N, C-alpha and C positions, 0 to 999 in steps of 0.2 A: 369586774370591769370598772374602769376609772370613770367616775361621774363627770368630771370635767371633759374628758374625751367624748363621752356620750352627748353632752350638751353641745359640744362643738359640731358633732355630726348632725345633730338635730337642727342646730342653727343654720347650717349650710343648706338645709332643706326648707328653711323659713318657719321652723317650729320653735316656739319659745317655751320656756319652762318657768312656771311661777307657782308659788305656794302661798296660800292664805292660812294663817294660824290664828283662829279666833280665841278670844278669852271667854270668860263666863258671860253667857247671853240669856236674856229673859225669854224662856221658851216654856212650853207645857211641861217639859221634863225638869226644868230648872227655873221655876217662876220667881219673878222679882219680889213677890210677896210671900215666898216660901221661907222655911227655917234657915236656909243658908244664904239668903239674899243680903242681909245687912253686912255680914263679914266679907262677902265677895265684893260688894259695892264699895265698902270702906277701903279695900286694897287697891282700888283704881285711882289714878290721878284725877279723873273726871268725877269721881264720887257716885258713879251709877253703873249698873250692869249694862252691857251692850244689848242691842236688839238684833233680830235677824236682818233687819234693814241695814244696820250699820255694816254687817259683814257682807251683805249682798252688794252694797255700793262699792266696796273694795273689789269684789269679784268682777263686777261690771266694768270698773275702771281697768283692771288688769286684762280683761278680755277684749278691750276695745282698741281702736287705732292709736289713741293717745299713749298707750303703753306698748306700742309695737317694738320699741327698741329696748325693752326691759326683758331680760332673761336670766335665769339662775338666781332669782330673787325670792326671798321669804318676807312676806308682809304680815306683821303681827297686828291684829285688830283687837286690842284688849283694853282700851281706855287708859292705858298707862300702867296697868298692874305689873308689867314686867320691868318697869324702871325703878 
């Protein structure tokens, strides 16, 4: 099935489609003081690993009324490591 057509059908029902793509984040499974932290942090424009709160703020925004007109979007939350 065509994704664009699916999104149009969903949009006509008031359903929006949004994706959050997080980068390396400081978690129990990937700690900022772990063996991979320095290389991961160095790869970001901000020079640090993200936190679960960084990702959560993006999700809260996209879930709220201020993002009501956003659909079919991918938001990368990676501190600039993809640039």
